[in-house]
C-alpha positions as CSV (number, residue, x, y, z in Angstrom):
1,X,57.6,91.2,54.4
2,X,59.5,94.1,52.8
3,X,60.7,94.1,49.2
4,X,63.9,95.8,48.1
5,X,64.1,96.4,44.3
6,X,67.4,96.7,42.5
7,X,68.4,98.3,39.2
8,X,71.6,96.9,37.8
9,X,73.7,98.9,35.2
10,X,76.1,96.5,33.5
11,X,75.5,92.8,33.0
12,X,79.1,91.7,32.5
13,X,81.1,89.3,34.6
14,X,80.4,90.9,38.0
15,X,76.8,91.8,37.1
16,X,76.1,88.2,36.3
17,X,77.7,87.2,39.6
18,X,75.4,89.5,41.5
19,X,72.3,88.3,39.6
20,X,73.2,84.7,40.4
21,X,73.9,85.4,44.0
22,X,70.6,87.2,44.5
23,X,68.8,84.3,42.7
24,X,70.4,81.4,44.4
25,X,70.5,82.9,47.8
26,X,67.0,84.4,47.7
27,X,65.4,82.1,50.4
28,X,68.5,82.3,52.6
29,X,68.4,86.1,52.5
30,X,64.7,86.0,53.5
31,X,65.6,83.8,56.4
32,X,68.3,86.2,57.5
33,X,66.6,89.5,56.8
34,X,62.9,89.0,56.3
35,X,63.4,91.0,53.0
36,X,62.8,90.0,49.4
37,X,65.7,91.3,47.3
38,X,64.4,91.6,43.7
39,X,66.5,92.3,40.7
40,X,64.0,94.5,38.8
41,X,65.8,96.0,35.9
42,X,69.1,95.5,34.0
43,X,70.5,98.2,31.8
44,X,73.2,97.1,29.4
45,X,74.0,98.4,25.9
46,X,75.6,95.1,24.7
47,X,73.0,92.6,26.0
48,X,70.0,91.7,24.0
49,X,68.6,88.9,26.1
50,X,68.9,87.7,29.7
51,X,69.2,84.1,30.7
52,X,65.9,82.2,31.1
53,X,66.1,82.3,34.9
54,X,65.8,86.1,34.7
55,X,62.8,86.2,32.4
56,X,60.9,88.4,34.9
57,X,63.7,91.1,34.9
58,X,63.2,94.1,32.7
59,X,66.1,94.6,30.2
60,X,66.8,98.0,28.7
61,X,69.6,99.9,27.0
62,X,68.6,103.2,28.7
63,X,69.9,103.6,32.2
64,X,67.4,106.5,32.8
65,X,64.7,103.8,33.0
66,X,66.3,102.8,36.3
67,X,66.8,106.3,37.7
68,X,63.2,107.4,37.0
69,X,61.6,104.2,38.3
70,X,60.2,105.2,41.8
71,X,60.0,101.5,42.8
72,X,63.7,100.9,42.6
73,X,65.6,101.4,45.9
74,X,69.2,100.6,45.0
75,X,71.2,101.2,41.8
76,X,74.2,99.0,41.3
77,X,76.8,100.3,38.9
78,X,79.1,97.6,37.4
79,X,80.3,99.1,34.1
80,X,83.6,100.3,35.5
81,X,85.7,103.2,34.2
82,X,85.2,106.9,34.8
83,X,82.4,107.8,32.4
84,X,79.6,107.3,32.0
85,X,79.9,105.5,35.4
86,X,80.4,108.7,37.3
87,X,77.4,110.4,35.7
88,X,75.2,107.4,36.3
89,X,76.1,107.3,40.0
90,X,75.5,111.0,40.5
91,X,72.2,110.8,38.6
92,X,71.1,107.9,40.8
93,X,72.0,109.8,43.9
94,X,70.2,112.9,42.6
95,X,67.0,110.7,42.2
96,X,67.3,109.6,45.8
97,X,68.6,106.1,45.1
98,X,71.1,104.2,47.2
99,X,74.2,103.2,45.2
100,X,76.4,100.1,45.1
101,X,79.6,100.0,43.0
102,X,82.7,98.0,42.6
103,X,84.5,100.9,40.8
104,X,87.7,101.4,42.6
105,X,89.2,103.6,39.9
106,X,86.3,106.0,40.0
107,X,86.2,106.2,43.8
108,X,90.0,106.7,44.1
109,X,89.7,109.8,41.9
110,X,86.2,111.1,42.3
111,X,85.1,109.5,45.6
112,X,85.1,112.8,47.4
113,X,82.4,114.3,45.1
114,X,80.4,111.1,45.1
115,X,80.3,110.7,48.9
116,X,79.5,114.4,49.3
117,X,76.5,114.1,47.0
118,X,75.3,111.0,48.8
119,X,75.5,112.7,52.2
120,X,73.5,115.7,50.9
121,X,70.7,113.4,49.7
122,X,71.0,111.1,52.7
123,X,71.5,108.0,50.6
124,X,74.2,105.2,51.0
125,X,77.1,104.3,48.8
126,X,78.3,100.7,49.2
127,X,81.6,99.7,47.7
128,X,82.8,96.5,49.4
129,X,83.7,94.9,46.0
130,X,86.1,97.8,45.1
131,X,88.9,96.3,47.3
132,X,89.7,92.6,47.7
133,X,86.9,91.1,45.5
134,X,85.1,88.6,47.8
135,X,87.1,89.4,50.9
136,X,85.1,91.6,53.4
137,X,87.9,94.2,53.7
138,X,85.9,97.4,53.7
139,X,83.3,96.1,56.2
140,X,86.1,94.6,58.4
141,X,88.0,97.9,58.4
142,X,84.9,100.2,58.9
143,X,83.2,98.1,61.5
144,X,85.3,95.2,62.8
145,X,88.3,97.5,63.5
146,X,86.3,100.6,64.4
147,X,87.8,100.8,68.0
148,X,91.4,101.0,66.6
149,X,93.9,103.5,65.5
150,X,95.2,101.9,62.3
151,X,99.0,102.0,62.4
152,X,99.7,100.5,59.0
153,X,98.3,98.8,55.9
154,X,100.2,96.2,53.9
155,X,98.7,94.1,51.2
156,X,98.8,92.1,48.0
157,X,95.8,93.7,46.3
158,X,96.1,92.5,42.6
159,X,95.7,88.9,41.7
160,X,97.2,89.3,38.2
161,X,100.5,90.7,39.5
162,X,100.6,88.1,42.3
163,X,100.0,85.3,39.9
164,X,102.8,86.5,37.6
165,X,105.3,86.9,40.5
166,X,104.3,83.4,41.8
167,X,104.9,81.8,38.5
168,X,108.3,83.6,38.1
169,X,109.3,82.4,41.6
170,X,108.2,78.8,41.3
171,X,109.2,78.2,37.7
172,X,111.9,80.8,36.8
173,X,109.8,82.0,33.9
174,X,110.5,85.5,32.6
175,X,107.9,88.2,33.1
176,X,106.7,88.5,29.5
177,X,106.2,84.8,29.1
178,X,104.2,84.5,32.3
179,X,102.1,87.6,31.3
180,X,101.2,86.0,28.0
181,X,100.2,82.8,29.8
182,X,98.1,84.8,32.3
183,X,96.3,86.5,29.4
184,X,95.6,83.1,27.8
185,X,94.2,81.8,31.1
186,X,92.1,84.9,31.6
187,X,94.0,86.1,34.7
188,X,95.3,89.2,32.8
189,X,93.5,91.7,30.6
190,X,94.5,92.3,27.0
191,X,95.9,95.6,28.2
192,X,97.5,94.6,31.5
193,X,98.9,98.0,32.4
194,X,96.7,98.8,35.4
195,X,97.5,95.4,36.9
196,X,101.2,95.0,36.3
197,X,102.2,98.7,36.7
198,X,100.6,98.9,40.2
199,X,97.8,101.4,39.2
200,X,94.9,99.0,40.2
201,X,96.6,98.4,43.5
202,X,97.0,102.1,44.1
203,X,93.3,102.7,43.5
204,X,92.6,100.2,46.3
205,X,95.1,101.7,48.6
206,X,93.7,105.1,48.2
207,X,90.2,103.8,49.3
208,X,91.6,101.9,52.3
209,X,93.7,104.9,53.5
210,X,90.7,107.2,53.4
211,X,88.7,104.8,55.6
212,X,91.6,103.8,57.9
213,X,93.0,107.2,58.6
214,X,90.1,109.6,58.0
215,X,91.9,111.4,55.1
216,X,90.8,112.4,51.7
217,X,93.4,110.3,49.8
218,X,93.5,110.6,46.0
219,X,95.2,108.3,43.5
220,X,97.7,111.1,42.8
221,X,98.9,111.0,46.4
222,X,100.4,107.5,45.9
223,X,103.8,106.7,44.6
224,X,103.5,103.8,42.1
225,X,106.0,101.3,40.7
226,X,105.1,98.1,38.8
227,X,106.6,94.7,38.3
228,X,107.4,94.7,34.6
229,X,111.1,95.3,35.3
230,X,111.5,92.4,37.7
231,X,113.9,89.8,36.3
232,X,114.2,86.0,37.1
233,X,117.7,86.9,38.4
234,X,116.2,89.1,41.1
235,X,113.7,86.4,42.0
236,X,116.5,83.9,42.4
237,X,118.6,86.2,44.5
238,X,115.6,87.0,46.7
239,X,114.9,83.3,47.3
240,X,118.6,82.6,48.2
241,X,118.5,85.5,50.6
242,X,115.3,84.3,52.3
243,X,112.8,86.6,50.7
244,X,109.9,86.5,48.1
245,X,109.2,89.4,45.9
246,X,105.6,90.7,46.1
247,X,103.8,93.8,44.7
248,X,102.7,95.5,47.9
249,X,100.6,98.4,48.8
250,X,102.1,100.0,51.9
251,X,100.9,102.8,54.1
252,X,102.3,103.6,57.5
253,X,100.7,106.1,59.8
254,X,103.2,108.5,61.4
255,X,100.6,110.7,63.0
256,X,101.4,113.9,61.2
257,X,102.1,112.3,57.9
258,X,101.3,108.9,56.2
259,X,103.2,106.9,53.7
260,X,101.4,106.0,50.5
261,X,103.3,103.7,48.1
262,X,102.9,100.7,45.8
263,X,106.0,98.9,44.6
264,X,107.8,95.5,44.3
265,X,108.9,94.5,47.8
266,X,111.2,91.8,49.2
267,X,109.1,90.1,51.9
268,X,110.8,87.8,54.4
269,X,109.9,84.2,53.5
270,X,108.4,83.6,57.0
271,X,106.1,86.6,56.8
272,X,102.4,86.0,56.3
273,X,102.2,88.0,53.1
274,X,105.0,85.9,51.6
275,X,102.9,82.8,51.7
276,X,100.0,84.3,49.6
277,X,100.5,83.0,46.1
278,X,98.7,82.6,42.8
279,X,95.8,85.0,42.1
280,X,94.9,85.4,45.7
281,X,94.9,88.7,47.7
282,X,96.0,89.3,51.3
283,X,95.6,92.5,53.2
284,X,97.1,93.1,56.6
285,X,96.1,95.8,59.1
286,X,97.8,96.7,62.3
287,X,95.6,98.3,64.9
288,X,96.7,99.7,68.3
289,X,94.0,97.6,70.0
290,X,93.8,94.5,68.0
291,X,97.4,94.0,66.7
292,X,97.8,92.4,63.3
293,X,94.8,91.2,61.3
294,X,95.2,89.4,57.9
295,X,92.3,89.1,55.5
296,X,92.8,86.6,52.7
297,X,90.9,85.3,49.8
298,X,89.9,85.6,46.1
299,X,90.4,89.2,45.0
300,X,88.5,88.9,41.7
301,X,86.1,86.7,39.7
302,X,82.4,86.6,38.9
303,X,81.1,85.0,42.1
304,X,83.5,86.3,44.7
305,X,83.0,89.9,43.6
306,X,79.3,89.2,43.1
307,X,79.2,88.1,46.7
308,X,80.7,91.4,47.9
309,X,78.3,93.4,45.8
310,X,75.4,91.4,47.2
311,X,76.6,92.0,50.7
312,X,76.3,95.8,50.1
313,X,72.8,95.4,48.7
314,X,71.8,93.4,51.8
315,X,73.3,95.9,54.2
316,X,71.5,98.8,52.6
317,X,68.3,96.8,52.4
318,X,68.5,96.1,56.1
319,X,69.1,99.8,56.8
320,X,66.1,100.8,54.7
321,X,63.9,98.3,56.5
322,X,65.0,99.5,59.9
323,X,64.9,103.2,59.0
324,X,68.6,103.4,59.9
325,X,70.1,104.7,56.6
326,X,73.8,105.8,57.1
327,X,74.0,104.2,60.5
328,X,77.6,103.4,59.6
329,X,79.3,106.3,57.8
330,X,80.4,105.4,54.3
331,X,84.0,106.2,55.0
332,X,84.0,105.1,58.7
333,X,84.7,108.7,59.9
334,X,81.9,111.2,60.0
335,X,82.3,113.6,57.0
336,X,83.3,116.6,59.2
337,X,86.2,114.6,60.6
338,X,87.8,113.6,57.3
339,X,90.9,115.8,56.8
340,X,93.4,116.6,54.1
341,X,96.3,114.2,54.0
342,X,100.0,115.0,54.5
343,X,101.8,112.3,52.4
344,X,105.4,111.3,53.3
345,X,107.6,112.4,50.4
346,X,109.2,109.4,48.9
347,X,112.7,110.9,49.3
348,X,112.1,110.8,53.1
349,X,111.2,107.1,53.1
350,X,113.6,105.1,55.3
351,X,113.9,101.3,54.7
352,X,116.4,98.6,53.9
353,X,117.2,98.0,50.2
354,X,118.4,95.3,47.8
355,X,120.6,96.6,45.0
356,X,121.8,94.6,42.0
357,X,124.7,96.3,40.3
358,X,125.9,95.2,36.9
359,X,129.6,95.9,36.5
360,X,132.8,94.8,34.8
361,X,134.9,92.4,36.9
362,X,138.0,94.6,37.3
363,X,140.2,95.4,40.3
364,X,139.0,98.4,42.3
365,X,135.3,98.2,41.1
366,X,134.0,97.1,44.4
367,X,135.9,99.9,46.2
368,X,134.5,102.5,43.8
369,X,130.9,101.4,44.5
370,X,131.2,101.0,48.3
371,X,132.9,104.4,48.5
372,X,129.8,106.0,46.9
373,X,127.5,104.1,49.3
374,X,129.6,105.4,52.2
375,X,129.4,109.0,51.0
376,X,125.7,108.8,51.3
377,X,125.7,107.0,54.6
378,X,124.3,103.8,53.1
379,X,125.5,101.0,55.4
380,X,126.0,97.6,53.7
381,X,124.6,94.6,55.5
382,X,125.8,91.9,53.1
383,X,127.2,91.5,49.6
384,X,127.2,88.7,47.0
385,X,128.9,88.5,43.7
386,X,127.8,86.2,40.8
387,X,130.2,83.5,39.9
388,X,131.3,83.6,36.3
389,X,133.9,82.1,33.9
390,X,134.1,84.9,31.2
391,X,134.8,88.5,30.7
392,X,131.1,89.4,30.7
393,X,129.9,91.9,33.3
394,X,128.9,90.4,36.6
395,X,126.0,91.0,39.1
396,X,127.0,92.3,42.5
397,X,124.1,92.2,45.0
398,X,124.1,94.4,48.1
399,X,121.7,94.2,51.0
400,X,121.6,97.4,53.1
401,X,120.6,98.5,56.5
402,X,117.9,101.2,56.6
403,X,118.7,104.1,54.4
404,X,116.9,107.2,53.1
405,X,115.3,107.0,49.7
406,X,116.7,110.4,48.7
407,X,120.3,109.3,49.5
408,X,119.8,106.0,47.7
409,X,118.7,107.9,44.5
410,X,121.7,110.1,44.6
411,X,124.1,107.2,45.2
412,X,122.7,105.1,42.4
413,X,122.9,108.0,40.0
414,X,126.6,108.2,40.7
415,X,127.1,104.4,40.6
416,X,125.3,104.1,37.3
417,X,127.4,106.9,35.8
418,X,130.6,104.9,36.4
419,X,132.3,103.6,33.2
420,X,132.5,100.1,34.8
421,X,128.8,99.8,35.3
422,X,127.1,98.5,32.2
423,X,123.4,98.6,33.1
424,X,121.2,100.6,35.5
425,X,121.2,99.3,39.0
426,X,118.1,97.4,40.1
427,X,116.6,98.6,43.4
428,X,114.0,96.8,45.4
429,X,112.8,97.9,48.8
430,X,112.6,95.5,51.7
431,X,109.6,95.1,54.0
432,X,110.3,96.7,57.3
433,X,109.7,94.3,60.2
434,X,107.1,95.8,62.6
């Protein structure tokens, strides 16, 4: 029976989840693989002792102990961030070690360098846990959908943002109150910027686009908007109009160019993604052979993410045992066939829109606004005006047919410059039915 020895860098939440998964599933993994998966060494600068059940595991504060140990087959990096994570991964590869990581931020920025180094040393890089936590998104896309041209990707990829929007929708609570509650419950970080401003979601979209389309997509290629400006008023209007607001990652493959965007989106209430609530994730692919596929589950947490990391460890262990390293290319496409992306400029995006204009309730105001929309060929599908009993400004909500983003920006600049408009217009894109 073969033994695969693992060196773990980082014994935080996910590191503990991996350790528990390998321990509790040890016999089951032997039954499935005929391999003993042994956690040999843990490197962590803030951990002085390991739990009693890991008494036979070496604990060190020096990661080099793992890199220079010839008996260790796989290095698992779970410290996150750019450095020293990048240096650790490259050093592991240089020593001929296979690597597993959950570090989506690192891969979305420096993935090209890391995968190139791994290919040159003929070692594998597993990164299932970088997208979707415990959901087998990467494996599903690379292997389950290998016989498909992927037409589009749509997904809820951040549990914190989805939890906040769900609470706002179900209870009418303002954003900042829900965020505070989410932090107290442990759903949101002390600094929630990456989650609520869409950056974490963009990291994941960059990785999925690279695999789906065979393109070197970088974080900087993606247009990003967060949810911090969403008001309960917009949530209420959305519900009344038959929509739910979700933070979506969206990429559509146009052949010679691809969309790459993350932003709040009005999703029809009967759409599959509209039903995914709380801290759950849901990622939908459309393939030309299979049609629509939705993957749903817990996108974070100790054991779900630990499960995904363990899956990579087992996959690589099987490949080592069968002398079939890199049987499945890390990014689905063979390296020579991964191209540079042409990203659709946001000004060229075409979709329907929701606008909430705040204006004084005076004669002629509606005419002024609709004239500007007409000037930029923005066709109004429906309009609603807030009822009121005072001289305060009112909300006028417009739902449009498909319009071009560049025209929308110009029209809203003119509308917001009107003396009768008292606040910037709120713009939310609608999900295009496909």
